[in-house]
C-alpha positions as CSV (number, residue, x, y, z in Angstrom):
1,M,50.3,39.4,-11.8
2,V,51.5,40.4,-15.3
3,S,48.8,40.1,-17.8
4,G,48.7,36.9,-19.8
5,Q,51.6,35.3,-17.5
6,A,50.5,32.6,-15.3
7,P,53.1,31.5,-12.6
8,E,54.2,28.1,-12.6
9,T,56.2,27.8,-9.4
10,L,55.9,29.1,-6.2
11,A,59.2,31.0,-6.6
12,Q,58.4,32.9,-9.8
13,P,57.3,36.5,-9.0
14,T,53.6,37.5,-9.7
15,S,54.0,41.1,-9.7
16,P,56.9,43.5,-11.0
17,V,56.7,45.6,-7.9
18,R,57.7,42.9,-5.5
19,P,59.2,40.0,-7.7
20,N,60.3,38.0,-4.3
21,A,57.1,38.5,-2.2
22,L,55.4,35.4,-1.4
23,S,51.7,36.0,-1.9
24,I,48.5,34.1,-1.5
25,S,47.7,34.5,-5.3
26,R,51.1,32.9,-6.2
27,I,50.4,30.0,-4.0
28,R,47.0,29.9,-5.2
29,H,48.0,29.9,-8.8
30,A,51.2,27.8,-8.6
31,G,51.6,25.2,-11.1
32,R,51.5,21.3,-10.8
33,A,55.4,21.1,-10.7
34,A,55.5,23.4,-7.4
35,W,52.8,21.3,-5.8
36,L,54.7,18.3,-6.6
37,Q,57.9,19.8,-5.2
38,L,56.1,20.9,-1.9
39,L,54.9,17.2,-1.7
40,K,58.4,15.6,-2.1
41,F,59.6,18.1,0.4
42,C,57.0,17.1,3.0
43,I,57.7,13.3,2.3
44,V,61.4,14.1,2.8
45,G,60.7,16.1,5.8
46,A,58.6,13.2,7.1
47,S,61.4,10.9,6.9
48,G,63.8,13.4,8.5
49,Y,60.8,13.9,11.3
50,V,60.9,10.3,12.0
51,V,64.9,9.9,11.9
52,N,64.8,12.9,14.4
53,L,62.4,11.6,16.9
54,I,63.9,8.3,16.8
55,V,67.4,9.8,17.4
56,Y,66.0,12.0,19.9
57,Y,64.2,9.4,21.9
58,A,67.3,7.0,21.9
59,L,69.8,9.8,23.1
60,I,67.3,10.7,25.8
61,H,66.4,7.4,27.0
62,W,69.4,5.0,26.2
63,V,72.0,7.4,26.4
64,G,70.8,9.6,29.1
65,A,71.3,12.8,27.2
66,Q,69.7,16.2,28.4
67,Y,66.8,17.1,26.1
68,L,68.3,20.2,24.0
69,V,71.6,18.4,23.5
70,A,69.7,15.4,22.1
71,S,67.5,17.9,20.1
72,V,70.7,19.3,18.5
73,I,72.2,15.7,17.8
74,A,69.0,14.4,16.3
75,F,68.9,17.6,14.3
76,L,72.5,16.8,12.7
77,V,71.3,13.4,11.7
78,A,68.0,14.4,10.4
79,W,69.7,17.3,8.5
80,L,72.2,14.7,6.5
81,N,69.1,12.5,5.7
82,N,67.0,15.6,4.6
83,F,70.0,17.2,2.6
84,A,70.9,14.0,0.5
85,L,67.0,13.0,-0.2
86,N,65.9,16.7,-0.8
87,R,69.3,17.1,-3.4
88,Q,68.6,13.7,-5.1
89,W,64.8,14.0,-5.4
90,T,63.1,16.9,-4.4
91,F,65.6,19.5,-6.2
92,P,67.4,17.3,-8.4
93,K,68.3,19.7,-11.4
94,V,68.3,22.9,-9.4
95,G,70.9,25.2,-8.3
96,S,74.7,25.2,-7.8
97,S,77.3,22.8,-6.6
98,P,76.7,20.3,-3.9
99,V,79.0,22.1,-1.5
100,K,77.4,25.3,-1.9
101,Q,73.9,23.9,-1.7
102,A,75.0,22.2,1.4
103,A,76.2,25.2,3.1
104,K,73.1,27.2,2.0
105,Y,70.8,24.3,3.5
106,M,72.8,24.1,6.7
107,I,72.2,27.9,7.0
108,V,68.5,27.3,6.5
109,S,68.4,24.3,8.8
110,V,70.3,26.2,11.7
111,I,67.7,29.0,11.4
112,G,64.8,26.2,11.7
113,L,66.9,24.8,14.5
114,V,67.0,28.0,16.5
115,V,63.4,28.4,16.1
116,N,62.7,24.9,17.0
117,L,64.5,25.0,20.0
118,G,63.1,28.2,21.3
119,I,59.5,26.5,20.6
120,L,60.8,23.2,22.3
121,W,62.1,25.1,25.2
122,G,58.9,27.2,25.8
123,L,56.9,24.0,25.6
124,V,58.8,21.9,27.9
125,N,58.8,24.6,30.5
126,I,55.1,24.9,30.5
127,G,54.9,21.1,31.3
128,T,54.8,19.6,27.8
129,D,56.3,16.1,27.5
130,T,59.7,16.4,25.9
131,L,58.9,13.9,22.9
132,L,55.5,15.7,22.3
133,A,57.0,19.2,22.5
134,Q,59.9,18.0,19.9
135,A,57.2,16.9,17.5
136,I,55.3,20.0,17.8
137,A,58.3,22.1,17.3
138,I,59.5,20.3,14.2
139,A,55.9,20.9,12.6
140,A,55.9,24.2,13.3
141,V,59.1,25.0,11.7
142,T,58.3,23.3,8.5
143,P,56.5,26.2,6.7
144,L,59.7,28.4,7.4
145,T,62.4,25.8,6.2
146,F,60.5,24.9,3.0
147,L,60.0,28.5,2.1
148,L,63.9,29.3,2.6
149,T,65.0,26.0,0.9
150,R,63.1,26.5,-1.9
151,S,63.8,30.1,-2.6
152,W,67.5,30.1,-1.6
153,A,69.2,27.1,-0.6
154,F,68.5,24.9,-3.9
155,R,68.8,28.0,-6.2
């Protein structure tokens, strides 16, 4: 950390050697605004989590969709919910045009989806209930998507 300089956000560099590195020190010394942003991101994520699971459940049990197909469709519906809420509430004064942000956020979300599908597939194949497996997979992917969203998509 540069002497006399207190980082105010998780995205600010703490070292001139590796300015983009995420460190425990940076997280520990993050300012109130950064923690508030993380809280908002988690609230938005929780709403997307609920939307995802409701759509996923409905597609499997009412439409008869295969679980991986249902996961992709649920992801798309939850993505729209999360993008709109994150853009308006979590990161309202940050970044470029809405179209550019949407494209970057979609890339981050697809990365999260690929990781999610891998976890989901693995859990289902060891006998985990599909709804529980989806819930675990979403929770496991959240830290990755927050870091990518904050540091790139809404910049």
